[in-house]
C-alpha positions as CSV (number, residue, x, y, z in Angstrom):
1,X,16.7,8.4,18.4
2,X,16.2,7.6,14.7
3,X,16.2,3.8,15.1
4,X,13.6,3.8,17.9
5,X,10.6,1.6,17.0
6,X,7.1,3.1,17.2
7,X,3.6,2.6,15.7
8,X,4.2,5.6,13.6
9,X,7.3,4.0,12.0
10,X,6.2,1.0,10.0
11,X,8.6,-1.2,8.0
12,X,7.9,-0.8,4.3
13,X,8.2,-4.2,2.6
14,X,9.8,-3.1,-0.6
15,X,12.7,-1.7,1.4
16,X,13.0,-4.6,3.8
17,X,12.4,-7.8,1.8
18,X,15.5,-9.7,0.5
19,X,14.1,-13.2,0.2
20,X,13.8,-14.2,-3.5
21,X,10.7,-16.2,-2.6
22,X,8.8,-13.1,-1.5
23,X,7.5,-10.8,-4.2
24,X,6.3,-7.3,-3.3
25,X,4.4,-5.1,-5.7
26,X,4.5,-1.4,-5.3
27,X,6.0,0.8,-2.6
28,X,3.2,1.3,0.0
29,X,2.7,-2.1,1.7
30,X,4.0,-2.2,5.3
31,X,4.4,-4.2,8.5
32,X,3.8,-2.6,11.9
33,X,6.9,-4.0,13.5
34,X,7.1,-1.7,16.6
35,X,7.0,-4.6,19.1
36,X,8.3,-7.6,17.1
37,X,11.1,-8.6,14.8
38,X,11.5,-7.6,11.2
39,X,9.0,-8.8,8.6
40,X,11.2,-11.6,7.2
41,X,12.4,-12.8,10.6
42,X,9.1,-12.8,12.5
43,X,6.2,-12.8,10.1
44,X,7.1,-15.1,7.2
45,X,7.7,-18.6,8.6
46,X,9.6,-20.6,6.0
47,X,10.9,-24.0,7.1
48,X,12.4,-24.3,3.7
49,X,13.1,-21.1,1.9
50,X,14.3,-18.7,4.6
51,X,17.8,-17.3,4.9
52,X,19.0,-20.2,7.0
53,X,17.8,-23.0,4.8
54,X,18.9,-21.2,1.6
55,X,22.5,-21.3,2.7
56,X,23.6,-25.0,2.5
57,X,20.3,-26.8,2.0
58,X,19.3,-28.4,-1.3
59,X,15.5,-27.9,-1.7
60,X,13.8,-31.2,-1.8
61,X,10.7,-29.7,-3.4
62,X,9.6,-26.5,-5.1
63,X,9.5,-23.6,-2.6
64,X,6.1,-21.9,-2.1
65,X,6.2,-18.3,-3.3
66,X,4.6,-15.4,-1.4
67,X,3.1,-12.6,-3.5
68,X,2.1,-9.3,-1.8
69,X,0.2,-6.5,-3.5
70,X,0.4,-2.8,-3.0
71,X,-1.2,-0.9,-0.1
72,X,-1.2,-4.0,2.1
73,X,-1.3,-3.3,5.9
74,X,0.1,-6.1,8.1
75,X,-0.4,-5.7,11.9
76,X,2.1,-6.6,14.6
77,X,3.0,-10.2,15.2
78,X,1.0,-11.6,12.3
79,X,2.2,-14.9,10.9
80,X,2.4,-16.1,7.3
81,X,3.0,-19.8,7.4
82,X,5.0,-20.8,4.3
83,X,6.8,-23.6,2.5
84,X,8.0,-26.8,4.2
85,X,5.8,-26.7,7.3
86,X,3.3,-29.2,5.9
87,X,5.1,-32.6,6.4
88,X,2.7,-33.9,9.0
89,X,0.5,-36.3,7.1
90,X,-2.9,-36.6,8.7
91,X,-3.8,-39.5,6.4
92,X,-0.9,-41.6,7.8
93,X,-1.0,-43.4,11.1
94,X,1.9,-41.4,12.4
95,X,2.1,-37.6,12.1
96,X,5.8,-37.5,13.0
97,X,8.1,-36.0,10.3
98,X,10.7,-38.8,10.1
99,X,13.7,-37.5,8.2
100,X,13.8,-40.5,5.8
101,X,10.2,-40.0,4.7
102,X,9.9,-36.2,4.8
103,X,10.0,-35.8,1.1
104,X,7.2,-38.4,0.6
105,X,5.3,-36.8,3.5
106,X,5.4,-33.3,2.0
107,X,2.2,-32.0,0.5
108,X,2.7,-28.6,-1.0
109,X,-0.1,-26.1,-0.6
110,X,0.9,-23.8,-3.4
111,X,1.7,-20.1,-3.4
112,X,0.2,-17.6,-0.9
113,X,-1.2,-14.5,-2.5
114,X,-2.1,-11.3,-0.6
115,X,-3.8,-8.9,-3.1
116,X,-3.8,-5.2,-3.1
117,X,-5.4,-3.2,-0.3
118,X,-5.6,-6.1,2.3
119,X,-5.5,-5.4,6.0
120,X,-4.2,-8.2,8.2
121,X,-4.9,-7.6,11.9
122,X,-2.5,-8.1,14.9
123,X,-1.5,-11.7,15.6
124,X,-3.5,-13.1,12.7
125,X,-2.2,-16.3,11.1
126,X,-2.4,-17.0,7.4
127,X,-2.1,-20.7,6.5
128,X,-0.2,-21.8,3.4
129,X,-1.6,-21.6,-0.1
130,X,-4.5,-19.2,0.5
131,X,-5.4,-16.1,-1.5
132,X,-6.6,-12.9,0.3
133,X,-8.7,-11.0,-2.2
134,X,-8.4,-7.3,-2.9
135,X,-9.5,-5.1,0.0
136,X,-10.1,-8.1,2.4
137,X,-9.9,-7.5,6.2
138,X,-8.5,-10.2,8.5
139,X,-9.5,-9.6,12.1
140,X,-6.9,-9.7,14.8
141,X,-5.9,-13.2,16.0
142,X,-7.8,-14.9,13.2
143,X,-6.5,-18.1,11.6
144,X,-7.2,-18.1,7.8
145,X,-7.3,-21.6,6.3
146,X,-9.1,-20.8,3.0
147,X,-9.3,-18.1,0.4
148,X,-11.0,-14.8,1.4
149,X,-13.1,-13.1,-1.3
150,X,-12.4,-9.5,-2.2
151,X,-13.7,-6.8,0.2
152,X,-14.7,-9.3,2.8
153,X,-14.2,-9.2,6.5
154,X,-13.3,-12.5,8.2
155,X,-12.7,-13.3,11.9
156,X,-12.2,-16.3,14.2
157,X,-10.2,-19.6,14.2
158,X,-10.8,-20.9,11.7
159,X,-11.7,-17.5,10.1
160,X,-15.3,-17.2,8.9
161,X,-17.0,-14.4,6.9
162,X,-18.4,-11.7,9.1
163,X,-19.7,-9.4,6.4
164,X,-18.9,-7.8,3.1
165,X,-17.5,-4.3,3.2
166,X,-19.8,-3.2,0.4
167,X,-22.7,-4.6,-1.5
168,X,-21.9,-7.2,-4.3
169,X,-22.8,-4.6,-6.9
170,X,-20.3,-2.0,-5.5
171,X,-17.6,-4.7,-5.1
172,X,-18.0,-5.7,-8.8
173,X,-17.8,-2.0,-9.8
174,X,-14.7,-1.5,-7.6
175,X,-12.9,-4.5,-9.1
176,X,-13.8,-3.3,-12.6
177,X,-12.2,0.0,-11.8
178,X,-8.9,-1.6,-10.8
179,X,-7.9,1.3,-8.6
180,X,-4.7,-0.5,-7.4
181,X,-3.5,-0.8,-11.0
182,X,-3.8,2.9,-11.7
183,X,-0.7,5.0,-12.2
184,X,0.6,6.7,-9.1
185,X,-0.4,10.0,-10.6
186,X,-4.0,9.0,-11.1
187,X,-4.3,7.3,-7.7
188,X,-2.9,10.3,-5.8
189,X,-5.0,12.7,-7.7
190,X,-8.2,10.7,-7.0
191,X,-7.4,10.0,-3.3
192,X,-10.2,12.3,-2.1
193,X,-12.8,10.0,-3.6
194,X,-10.8,6.8,-3.0
195,X,-10.9,7.7,0.7
196,X,-14.7,7.7,0.6
197,X,-17.6,5.4,-0.1
198,X,-19.3,6.9,-3.1
199,X,-18.9,4.5,-6.0
200,X,-20.6,6.9,-8.5
201,X,-18.3,9.7,-7.6
202,X,-15.3,7.4,-7.9
203,X,-16.3,6.1,-11.3
204,X,-17.1,9.7,-12.5
205,X,-13.7,10.9,-11.3
206,X,-11.9,8.0,-13.0
207,X,-13.7,8.7,-16.3
208,X,-12.9,12.4,-16.1
209,X,-9.2,11.6,-15.4
210,X,-9.0,9.2,-18.3
211,X,-10.7,11.7,-20.7
212,X,-8.3,14.4,-19.7
213,X,-5.2,12.2,-19.8
214,X,-5.9,9.4,-22.2
215,X,-2.4,8.0,-22.0
216,X,-2.5,7.4,-18.2
217,X,-0.6,4.1,-17.7
218,X,-1.4,1.2,-15.5
219,X,1.0,-0.9,-13.5
220,X,1.6,-4.5,-14.6
221,X,0.0,-6.5,-11.8
222,X,0.9,-10.1,-12.8
223,X,-0.6,-12.7,-10.5
224,X,-2.2,-9.9,-8.4
225,X,-4.2,-8.3,-11.3
226,X,-7.4,-10.3,-10.6
227,X,-9.6,-9.5,-7.6
């Protein structure tokens, strides 16, 4: 039946997200929700800022924002821990979140940013306020507590760098190309070289496209434009 969940039927975020605190760029990012709830209900863990707290609660602090780039792949049962969950003060004698001191206890971690082309493995947990750089890979069941550089593979709890996907020179050239800010027309036309590992060929194809179509536009990336 058409509503049956399966690996081959991911949930596209731009179609599913309704929370005004979650910002999705592009139309290709997805969550593999075959054996879990929807993205907003099971992945994004807002204590303050979810549908329940937005109906009747007056926010006591600024709600952390979640920014998700294009072509992001999020594995089943991943967790993005968001605003309001950090009211357990480790610098106080008691960690307990007493209601009358919770505002004073809250220490915001800032927005969470998942840049273009990131792959988050199954059951990985992303802690608040981190940035996952373009093309980063988060191994399954990892716990990410700090920023991950572009095109870097991390694993473990807490997550540590395993390796770079490419040499530093190639990463710099990739970031300079800004492939995820290309127009859909250019990206689709150059997919044969994007789905490869030849940086010279990719640069050459980009230059040829730009020379042939000098007016090719770029998407506005906002907070996600930097690698």
